[in-house]
N, C-alpha and C positions, 0 to 999 in steps of 0.2 A: 435742647433741654426737655422739651415736651415729650419726645419719644422715650427718654429714660424713665420718666415718671410713669408712663403707660405700661412699660415692661415691668416695672416694680409692682404695679397694680395686678398684673397677670400672675406674677410669682406669689403674691400675697393671697390671691383667690384660690390658686390651685389645690392646696391641701384639703380645703373644705369640700371640694368637688370630687376628691378621690373616694371611691366606695370603701366602706368599712369592711375590709376583707374578713375580719374575725366574725362579724355578725352575719355576713353572707355565708360563710362556712358553717356556722352554727345553724342557720336556716336550712341549708342543704342537708345537714346531718339529721336534723329533726324530721325533715321531709322523708329522707331515706329510712329513718327509724320507724316512721309511721307505716311505710310500705312493708317492712319486715315484721309482719304481724305474727301472733301466736299460731294462727291457722296455717301459715307457711311452714312454721316449725313442725306442726303436727303432721304435715305431709312429707317432711324431709325423710328420705330413705334411711339415712344413718341414725336419725333421732328415733324413728320407729323401731329400727333394729335394736338400738340401745335399750329402749323401753322394754321390748320383748325379752331381751337378755336379763334385765333386772327382774322382770316377773318370774322368769324361769329360776333365777337364783333364789328369789324369795321362797319359791315352792321347795327348792332343795334344802334350804337352810333352816326353815321354820324359825328364824330369829335366834338360833343357838350360837351362830358364829359372830365374830366381831365385824364391825364395819371395815376395819383394815383388811381383814381376810377377803371380804367381798370385793373391795377395791382392787386388791392384788389379783384376784381371779378375773376381774373385768379386764385389767391390763393384760394379763396373759392371754385371755380369750381374744381380745382385740388384736394383739400382736400376731397370734396364730392365724387368725382369719386373714390378716394382711399378707401372709405367706402362701395362702392357698390360691391356686389359679382358678378363676371362675369357669374356665372351660374344662380343665382336666379334673378339678376338685382334688388336686394333689399339691404337695409343697413344690413351689417353683424352684428351678435350678438356674434358668437364665431369664430373669424377669425383664419385661419391657413395659415402659409406661406410654400410654396414649397421650400425646401432647394436647389433644382436643378436649377430652373429658377427664384426663388424669388417672384413669383406671389402669391397673397393672395385670398383665397376663404372662403365661409361659410363652417364650418367643416362638418355639416350634408350633405350638397349638394354634396361636392366633394367625401365624403366617399360613398354616395349612388351611385354616378356615377361609382366609382371604382368597387363597388360590382356588379352593373348591367352589366358592361363590362366584368367582370371576369366570370360571368355566360355564356356570349357569347364567352368566350376565346379571348377577344380583349383587346388591350392596351388602356389606356386612354390618350388622347391628352390634353394638358393644355388648358382649356377653354378661357384663355385670348387671345383676338384677336391679331394675328400677332406673337404669341409665337410658336417656332418650337419644343419645348420639347414635345415628343410624347409618353412618358411612365411614367405617374404619378403613384406613388405607395403610399400607406398609410404610409409606413415607412419613406417617404421623407417629410411628413407633420409635422410641429411643430407649437404649439400655438403661435400666435403673441400677446404677452402680452402687448406690448406698444400700439398697435392699439386697443386692447380690452379696455385698460384703457382710451384711448381717446374717444372711442365709449361710454363707460359707463359714462364718465363725460359729454359728449354731451347730452346723454339721460337725465341725472339729470338736466342739464340746460334747456332742452326743457320742462321738467315737471315743473320746477320752473317758467318758463315764462307763462305756461298754468294756473297756480294757480292764477295769478293776476286778 
């Protein structure tokens, strides 16, 4: 009989001893939020680029155009820069994504770069400006099917408009 009551005791105590996961998660979140300061954002390559683009647009528009127009232009500019290979500076035909840093290049261009540097026994730095990844390997590259589809559909559209 005694053993039964002691096991009940344990069951009753257990829930209070369990850590409060919600408050732990909240704590961690606040800790991480504290680490992501404004100064980190100020140094972020995409943020800096975005701010520069806005400054340029303000110069061009002198406040005559609507905010919607500017937003639309930002969207177009951003999508166009995503299609340009950082190596060739031309619209990509066969985009490949680097699994390590996430940047995209024209397949032939990056493979040629890797091959050339291999002969010199050198590592290849990611050609995307501001990227710190300094050992791009062919095995890290995967075809970016989604971007390829977008590029292909854009090409079809541009041919369609030329036919008119």
